[in-house]
N, C-alpha and C positions, 0 to 999 in steps of 0.2 A: 031273497026268495027264487029270484031267477038262478042264482048260482047253486042253491040247494037242490032245485029240480034238475039242473044240470049235472050236478053230480051224481043224483040217483039216475038219471037217463045213462050216462056214461057208465057206471057202474053195472045196470042192468044189461047194457049191450056188452059190456067186457065180460060178464059173467057167462052170457049166451054164447060168445064167441068161444070162450074157454069149453063150454059143453060140447059145441058143435065141432071142434077141433079133436075131442076125444071120441064122440059118436063117429065121425067120418075119419078116425084114424087109420083104418085098413085101407080106404081110399088114397088118403094122403101117402101113407106108406108106399101104396103102388105106384102112385105118381113120382116120388121122389128116388125110390130104386128100383123100379121095374118088377118087384116081388109080389106078387098076388099073396093077399090073405084074408080070411075072412073071420067074422066074430064065433063061427062055430070051431074053428081051428083055434082060437084064442081060448075060448070056452073048455076046450078039451084039455088044454094045457093048464089051466086054473084047476081043473078036475083032478090032476095029479098030485096037487099039494096035499099034505098030509097035516093033522091038526098040530103035530110035534113041530113043524117047519114055521107053520104060521104062530104059534107061541114063542120060537125063537126069534121072528121078526118082531113082534111085539115087545119082547123084553129088551131086543137091540134097540128097538125106538125109544122106549122109556130111558134106558141108558143114556142115550144121546141127549134127551131134555135135561135130564140131571146133569152131564157134563157141561152143557151151557150155563147152568145155573152158576158156575163157578165165575164164568164172565161177568154176570150180572152183580154177583155178591163182590166181585174184586173191583169192580167200577162203582159201587155204591156202599161204602162200609157201613156195618150195622144191618144190612139187609138179610134175612134168614132165607135159609135154604128154601123152605116152602114158599115164602113170599116170592122168591127168584122164580120159581118153577109157575106160579100163578101168574105173574107178569109176563113170562115168555110164552105161556100158552094162550092167554087172553089177546097179547100182540099180536101173535102169530094167527089167530082166527080172525081178527080185523084186517090183517094183511092180505090174508087169503081169500077175503071176501071182496076187496075193493081192489080196483087197478091201481089207485095210487093211495093203497092203504097205509102207508108209512107215517103220513101226517096223522091220520086218526089213531094210528098205534101210540104214537108218542103222546097225544091227548089224554089217550085212556092209561099210560104208563104214569103222566103226572098225577090224574085221577087216584089211581091205585096207591101210589107211593105217598102222595100228600095224605090220604086217609091213614097211612101207618106212621104219620106224624115226621115224614122227612120234607127238607126245607126244598123250596124251589132251586137253588144254587146246586145242591148235591144232585137234584134229580137231571138238572141241564147238563152236569159233567159227567154223569152216569150214562147218559143218552150220545153225549159226544164220543166218549171213550169206547162204549161198546160198538158204536158205529164204526168208529176208525178201525178196531180190530176186526171187525165183520168185513169192513173194504179191503184191508191189507191181505187179509187170508183169502179172500176172494180173488185178487190180483195174482196170489201165488199158485192158487191151484192150477190155472191153465199151463204154468211153467212145469210144475210137477208133472202134469200129464205127459207133456211135450219130452220132458227127461227120460220119465219111464218108457215111452216107445222107442226113445233114441238108444237108450241102454238095452232094451229088449231086441233091437234089431228089425223094428217094425217100419222102419223109414230107409228102404234098400238105395234110394237114389243118393249118391253122395251132396249134390248139390242141395237137395231138400234137407237133408241131415245137416249141412252147414248153416241153413237158414233157420233150421229148428233150433240149434244150440245158441245161436245169436240171437234170436226170438226170446227163447227162455233165460238167457243170460241178462239180456236187456230187461226183462220183467222183473227179476230178481234183484237187480242192482236198483231199480227204480224204487221196489219196495224198500230195500235196505236203506236209501237215500231219505226217503221219507220217516223212516222209523228212527233213523239216526237224528233227523232235524227234530222229532218231537221230543229225544231224550237229550241231546247235547245241543248248548248254545251256540258254539263254534259253527256245527253243521247247520244248525237253522239260520244263523246269519249268511253263510254260503248260500243256501237253497233260497231265501229270501231275495237276496241280490240277482240271483239267475231269473227267478220269477219276475222280478220287477223290470229286469233288462228285458225278457220275451214280452210283458205287456206293454213297452216302450217299442218294441220292435212292429206287433200288430196295432198300436197307437189306441191302447186302452187307457181311460183315465183314471184307472184303478191300481193301487199299490198292494200286489199279492202279500208283501212280505208284513204288512199291518194284520191282514187276516191271519196269516201265519203267528204273528206274535200274540194275537189275542187267543188262539186256539191253544197255544201252549201255554198262555198263562192261565187258562180255565183248566186244562187237563194236567199240568207239570205234577202236581201232588200224586195224584192216582199212578200215572206213567211211571215216575221214578221209583215208586215203592212197590206197586203190583203188577208190572209188567209180567213177570214170570208165570205168576198164576192166571193172568189173563190170557198168555199166549198157550199155556197148557190146557186151560179150558176150551179153546178153539181147536187145537189139534185134536183132543179126544172126541170133542162134537162133531168134527168133520171127518174124524177116523172111524166113529161109530156110525155115521150115516154112510160111509163107504161101504162098512160091514155090512149096513142093511141092503145094499145094492149087491152085494157080493152073495147074501143069503138068496135073494129073490134069483140071481143068476143060476145059481147052484140048483134052485128049487125047480127053476123052469128048462133047466139044460141048456141054458144061454151063456155059460161061463167060459169068455174067450181067452183068459191067461191074466196074470197078475198084471202084466203092465197096461193090457187093454182095459182091463176094469178100472184102472185109476184114471185112465183117458177118459173113458165113457163118463164116469162121476164128476171128473173136472168140467166136462162140458156140460152136464145136467146142471151143475152149479152155476156154471155162465148164464146159462138160458133162464134160468128163474127170475134174472134181471130183467128180462123183457118186460115193458109195461104196458103192452097192448093186451094182456089179459093178467090178472091177479096172479102174482108170483111165478108168470110164466106159464102157467097151467095149460095144457096142451100143445105148446111150443116145446116145452122141455122133452115131452115124451116122443114128439114125432124126431126130434134131435137124436135121442138116446138109441131109437130103433135105427134111424139111419146109419148111425156110427157102429152099431152091433152087427148090422148087415154087412158092412164094409169088414168086419173083422171075421165074416165066415158065418154068423149066426143065422140060422133059420127064421123066416118072417115072423112066423107064428110065436116061436119062442122069445125073440126080441121084442116082439109087442107085447108080449104078456109081462115080460119082466119091467119094460117102461111103464106099464100100467100099476103094476104092483108097487115098484118104486114110489112112484107119483102118488100112490094111496098113502104109504106110510111117511112120505114127506110134505104132504100137502093136505089130502083129502081127511084124513083121520085126526088132522090139529084142529080142524073147525069145530067138531062137537065137543072135542076135548078141552079147547079153549072155551067154548060155550059153558061148559060145565065148572070151570074155575071162574070164570066170570061171574056165573050166577051165585056160586058159594061165595064170592067176596061181596058180592051185592048184599046176598042175604045176611051174612055176618056183620057187614058194615050198618045195616038197618037194625038188626037186633042189638048192636052195641051202641046205636043213637038211642034206641028206647031205653035201654038199660040204666044210659046218661040221664036221660029225661026224667026217668021215674025215682032216680037216686036222691034220697032225703037232702037238702043243703047242707045240713051239719056234716054228712060223709063226704060231699063234694069239696067243702073247705078243708076239712082234714087231709083228704087228699090231695090237696094243691099246695099246702104248706112244705 
């Protein structure tokens, strides 16, 4: 009971902090950048949005959700496209409401997938594989943002540019090593020995190679056969989310350029991992505004862009996920009633 009330208290405080960060976003922007901005100015930018632009944002958002279904169907054979969309929507709604919503989202995923007849083992593998692919691509994003800025010449200092290339290269090499270890036995053995050596160096009593072996044993079948579809699903999902940001930038007059938009998007996805608020709400918006202003965007347009993008990648997923969860619960209840009222003879025939 104490843990339950503690979780509720932390959730309420986290949500309250997220709301406060958004409400006081103009003051936060002024403190971070020295640029004054008011809600009246932000509202004036919102007033310039046309219904066609809003419809384009909505369509792009829906396409991004559909793209992610390929990640879920690829990691759980037999899962339907509509089922994957329901899983993603409901899980996102839970994660967006709770500061540590990942665990609750996994529990909900288990309940929904089991109701569709999937075994626990298959659901565990899906959770592991989809989590690995999300993590890998979120690691790659900062490197992509850095490379985009370097290629566009947005880093004039040669020393900073060299550090940027080194940092981006290191991130990409790290992700390549992890991906290779998941796929090839020899790479896994080399990485395992390296991790074990590092553990001995810091005097840990665990063997990371054992955990890596268990992870590979659990996910090998899916990774070896379905990695292209999983990767393409993540590429299109993130690409469409970037497209949402570009549409928001264009609509508010805050588009800073191709390379800059990629860098801002990469930063936004990194900031969503901040655990102090659900999905980094409020923190993500502040970071996006600050970087856009660095790229020369006026504060009202930058703030409006961040809020719009936060709406399409966070806020709207809560009611949408609630509808998906409600539809699943209703159908499950209806199916349960149907099974309960079915004549015993029909049930026995159906199971033969």
